N, C-alpha and C positions, 0 to 999 in steps of 0.2 A: 701168171703170176693172183689171179683169185685165187688161185686155194692156196697159192700160197700163204696169204693176206688172211685165211678166211683160220689159216692152223696157226698163224701165227694169233689171232685176236683170241683164239678157242685156249690159247697153252697156257698153262698159269701164271704168274709172274713172280720169280721167286721174294720171299723176306728181304723188305733191307733195313728195317730196323723200325722205329715209329711209324705209324702212319698219320702225315701230313693233314691236315682238316682239307675238308672239299671245297674248291673253288667258290663254292654258295656259301659261302660262310659269308659273316660280316672281318672284311680287314681296314686296317685305315688306310691305306692308299686306295679300298674302293667305294670311301662312301662318296654320293650322290656331288653334294655340294662341296667337295672337300674336303681338306683335313678340319673337325671342329677347330684346330688353332688359330685356323686362320681365318673362321669365322667369328670366332672371338676379339681379333686383331680389327678386323675392320666392324667392328659394331663401339667397340673405343672407338678409332681412326674416327667414326661417323659423329659420335658424341664430342669429342674434341673438334674438330671442326665446327657441329655445331657451337658452342659453349665461345670460338673463337670468334664467331660470327656476330653473336650476341654482344659478347664487349667491347667491339668497335662501332654497334650500331649504340651504345651508352653512353659512350667516349664521346664520339659527332651530337647526341644529346648533350652532355653537359660542355663541352664548348662552344655547342652555341647562344647558351644561357649565360655562358660568363656576360657582364655588364663589361662596356668599355668605355671612356672616360669623352665625354664630350667637349667640344672645344664650342667656343663661344657663339661663333659661326653655324655651327647645327653642325658639324661634321664629327663622323666617328674618328677615330686616331688609337694609336700606342703611344706617342709621344705626350709633352706637359701636357697635363688639367684647364679645364677654365672652368670660368660657372657656367653650371647646369642650367640646362633653359627647358621647354618643354619639346613632351617626345613627339607629340603632335606635329604630322607634319605641312606646311602651304600646302592648300588646295589650289586647284587650278580650271574652273566653270567658264565654260561658254557663256554666251549672253542667252542660248537658248537651253542647254541646261538649267544653266540658275531660274528660264523662267516656271522649268517643267517643274522643276521640285519645288517651287513656290520661294526662294531667296530675294529678298526686298533689304534695300540700305537703308540705314538711316546717320543722319552727322550728329558726335559729337556739340554735344552744347555746351554753354559756359553759362547757369542761368542761377533762380533763386529758385530750391527748390521748397514746394511747400504743400503739405496735403495734411493727409490725419489720421490717428490709429487705431486704429479694430481691431474689438476684442470684443469677447460674449462676455454677459456677465448673468447673474441668476438673482434671485428678488426672494428674498429673505426677510425675518422678523429684525424691528428694531429691538437692541439687543436692550436699550435700555425703556422700551416700554412693554417688558415681558415681564408678568407676575405671578407668582407661589403663595398659592396658599396650603399652609401647610400647622393647622393647629400647637398652641403652644400647651398640650393637658393630652392627657390618657384620659381615650372614652369609648363610649359606640353611639356606629350614626343611629338615630330612633329614625330619619327622615331624611331621605335626598332628593331637591328639591332641581339640582342641578345633575340630569342623571344622562347625559349622551357627550360625547367631544361634539366639537363645535358647534355646541348650542351658541349663539352672540346671549350678553350679560350686560350688566348695567349697572356702576357703583349703587350698591346699596345694597341690591338684590339681596335676598335670603338663599345661600347655596342649600346647607343641610342644619340638621339638629341632632344637635351630641348630648349626649347621657353624659355623665362623670359626675365622679363620688366627690372629686372638687368643686367640681362647681355647684354640686347642693351644701356641702360644710360653706362655701361663702358666701350664698348666698342666706343662711340660718348667722351667720354672724356680721351681715350689715345688719339684718330683721333687729337683732341682739342687738347691734349699737345704736342706734336707731331708737328704741324704744327705750337704753340708757340714758341716753342723749334728753327725752322727753321727762325721766323720770330727774334728773338732778341739771335741769335748765334749772330750776327756779334757789336748787343751790348759793356756794360759794362757788364766784368766778373761773376757779380754777379746777375746778369739777366740770364744771360745763363748757371749759376749754377741751377739758383731757375727752367727754365723751364727744364733744362733735370734732376734734382729729383718730379718734376710733372710728366713728362712720365714714370719715373721708378717706381714710386706709381698707376698708372692707370696699370703698365703693371701687378705689382708686384697683384694685385687686383685681377685682372684676374687668374695668378696663385693661388693664397688663394681659387677660387673656382674651383680647379684641371682643367680647362682649358690646355689641353697640350702645349706644348712652341711650336709649329706647327702650330697652330691653331695663336694663336697668332702673329705668325710671319706672317702667310699668311691678316691677318689683316690691321699688318703693311705695306705687300708691297701692297696690292691693295687699303688699305684708303678709302673701301666698309663698310659698318657697314652690319653684317649680320643676318639674323633673327634668327636661330638656333645658335649652336656650336653643337659639336660634342662630346663627354665623350667618355672615354677609360678604356679599363679592368686594373686591377694594376698590376693585379700578372697573370700568367697560372694554370692555373687550370681545374676543374670540375664544368659547375654553378650548384650546386645540390638545390638553391632555388630561382626563381625567380616570384615575389611580384610586379611587373609593368603590365600593360597591353597600347600599341599603343593610345594615344590621352587622356591619365589618366594628372590628374592635382596629383601632389606631394610633399610634401612640404617640406621643408630646413630640413635632421636628418634624414629623411623616406625612410627604407632599402629597397633598392631593387632587387639587388642580393644579395643570397650570394656565395664564390668561393673557393672550398679549393682544393689545390697541393696535390696528389697524388701519390706523388713520394718518399714520407719517410706515414708508417701508427702506429698505433697502434696498439697492442693486451692487453688490460685488461684484470684478473682474477681474482677470488677471492680462500684466501686461509684459512682456517679456523685457529680459533685462538692457534690450538693446534701443527701446524708446525709452523709461527711463527719464532720458532728460527732456521729454518734449508733454512731459506730466507736469502738473505745479497742483496745489491746493488750492483750492477756490474756482479754478478753471472750468469753464458751464459746459458738456458736454449735451448729445442728442443722445436719446436712445429710443429702438424699436424695440416691439414684441409683432413675436408671431402669434399669440391669442386676439393681437387690435393691431390688422394689418392695415396698411397704408393713416397710420396715428401716430404721429413722434410727439414724443416728451421730450422737454429739457428738463435738465436737473445740474446738480451744482458736486464738483469733488469736495467732500465735507473729511474723507484721512484717503492716507497713504501710509500702508503699512511698513513700518519699518525695518523689516523683515525682509529673505529672497527665499523664496526654494531652491533647495540645492539639486532636488533631480529636475524641479520643469524648470529652472530659470527663470522663474516672472514672479512681478510682486501684486501684490492683493492691492487693489485702488477700493474706494468707495463711493457710495452715491445715494446722496438722500431725496427719494422723492414723496410730495403729496400723497394720498392715495385717500382724502375723504371718502369717494365715492368707492370705495370696493374693488373696484377693477384688476385692481393689481395684488395679485395673489402669492403668497409664499408659494415658490421651486421653479417659478415660471422661469421662462429662458426671455434674456435681451441682449439685442448689438448695440454694443457702449461706440459712442463714435465720437474721440477728441480731435477737434481741429487744432494742427499746428500752425503757428508762423512759419513765415515764408526766414530761413536763416540766408547767409550772407551765400554770397554767389560760391557754384560748386563746381566743375562740372560733372555732367548727368548723360546718360544711355537712353533707353527703352530699356523697358524690364524683359521685357522679349530679348533682346541683345545677350543676356547675361548666362551663360550657361556653367549649371555647378554640378560636380561631378562627386562629391562629398567629400574628394580630397582636394581639390582646388575647384580657383574660381577664373572661365576665361572669356572674352570675346576674340573675334574675328575681325582683324581690320584688312579695308582693302587699298594693298598698297597701290604706287603709279601703275605698276606690272596689271594690274586685274588681279593679283594672288590674292588669297585668303589667308592671314597670316595667324593662325591662334596666339593670343597673349595672354599673360596671368593679370589681374586685377583684385585692388581689393576693394571691399565695397561700402558703404556711406550708411546714411539713413536711408528710403526713398520712400513714394506716393504710389500712388496709383497708378500709374501710368513708367515715373521714371524711378530710376536710382542713380544714385551717388555712388561716381568713382571717385577713388580716395587718391588712387594710386595708378597707371597700366598707360591711360592714354591721356592724348591732350586734347583741348578744342580744335575743330577742322577736323579731324578722325572721321574714316566712315567705315561704319562697325553694318556687320551682318545684321538685319533686324528683325527676319524671321528663317525659320527653317533651320535653328543653327541645332539644331540635334541632326540632323540630315548631313548637314559638313563637319562637322567632328566627326563624327563617324567615316565618312570620307578622312576626313587626315588622318585618323588612323587606322588606316585599314592603308591609305599610304607607305605609314611609318613598319608598319608589320611585314610589310613587300619587301619594304625598301632594304629592312632587320636582316632576311633572309638569303641576302647576298654574303654575308662573312659567315654564314656557315660550313666548311668545310667540305668540301666537294660538292658545290650546289653554286652553277655559275650563274646567277640571275645578268647577269650582262644584256647590251643587246647586240644582235645580231649586224654584223658587217651591212653598209648599205648593197645593196643589189646585190646579198646574197639569200636564200631559201634555205637555210639552215645548213646542218655541217652532213657531206656525204654519205651515204650507208657504206658501212664496214662491209669490206673486201668478203668476200667468201672465200673459207679456209679448206683447203684441202682434206680432203678423209684418206687416208688408206682404205686400201680395199680387204675387205675380211673377209673370210673363207663363207660360202653357200651367205653370200650376203649383199644382194646390186643395188650397187649403185644408181641414185639420180640420173637418168640423163645416160646412161647405155643400154646397150639392146638387155633383155634378158636371154639366153642359153634357154632353148628349148628341152625338152625333156629328154629327146634322142640324141642329145650332146649337139655341139658345135661341126661343121664339117673341116675336116685338116686340122680338129684338134685331137689331143690322146686323149683317149678316152683312160677317166678314172677306173681306177682297180676296185673290181665287184669281188666285196666279202663270199666268199661259197657258202652255201647252205648247208646248217648241223645234219647229221643223220639227228633222227628225233631218238628222245635220251641220252643225247650227249651233253659236254657241258664245257661251259668257257675256263679254260686255266688261267691264271697271269703269268706273266712273263716270270716271279717270283717262284712260281711254283717249278718249271725248265730248269731255272737254275739250279736251285734246289733238287732236283731230280739228275743234274748230270746231264738229260739230254739235249 
């Protein structure tokens, strides 16, 4: 047998046509992970499953966001609609919980609401006491007597000396007219009258140019033309603007100084539109200044501006104040307090009871069962401690007076959790009494797979289980031999 096998192995095999590829070459059936088409189908199936899952999640989210009609009782449903109510839900707090977060209560009162309107003002110049110095002729500043801003000046004090060819000509005309008047004084009355009118005309021209009467009298007395003439301050006050330097040329009408009389000042403030009904012309106000701590002054409203600022929704008011000692300086801030008269009887609550969210204004009412119910209100006038409620509550109700924000947060949280019960697949119901939750799902049987141990079953030893048939063993290959696929044997016919 052995010799026969060796002989057969050594004999050359006759040629049978084209040689088949060796079994070690790649074929579609010998891919390590299956055929490539099968892997492509698995990837497509996985992508399709992920897309379907994402579509389902988006559908659930969109379905949960659909608003449902709210009935008058506050319950959602798909039936007929009703008047919409607050999204906040009632809150129930125990006495210990309310005390722990600082919740207090106050009654709704019916009383006369008297208070004050308070606003911020600023000290400004009295516009009727501001003077601009603008020469009426061209010239050059030969001498500057007031050369700093903020310098105090008195009426008639010299401001500057100006040289102007027009002034020189006017002086010469005045002196010539006076000489002519002296010469014709012994002549006819008409000639004397004409010469006198000529003198008055030359003198009037200098006066119209704001040349002081003292300067003109000195000119007539001396009989000599002067190169420069001095312009003096037309009023007393403080130089708030100086637009000229010594030696500078100025044009007719050019402002060179601004002088403000600070013996009287204005305090201007802005009042909100809702408080305008409490402001009247001639009303006395109290003013407090940061620079004058502890000192309050009294003034009177002298003007209400007829226009409203469209951006800030405020109107300006003006208070006139005497300032003989000069302690009030323009630019100072002031607090304006306007006392308002008591109005008719109104329904009021503490200011701390009102919660303004930006879109709505509400208070929390304590009902007979102790629940805190949110209720929308309409506000009216307000004082330092109380605010008028135009609608929403009635006298005798009890409202939350403090920690309103915390109560509102608790109410919104309850509404949010209650709304989650309507989401598809979301069960927000309370478990039945005595139950500790749903039983755990029963384990599913898994069929045994080859060469995979099942939990809870003994693992066979390497030598096999006694009494069980032995697994077929793969014979060892001789060195150099190759493994042929069944298709190769079929093609060889063997």
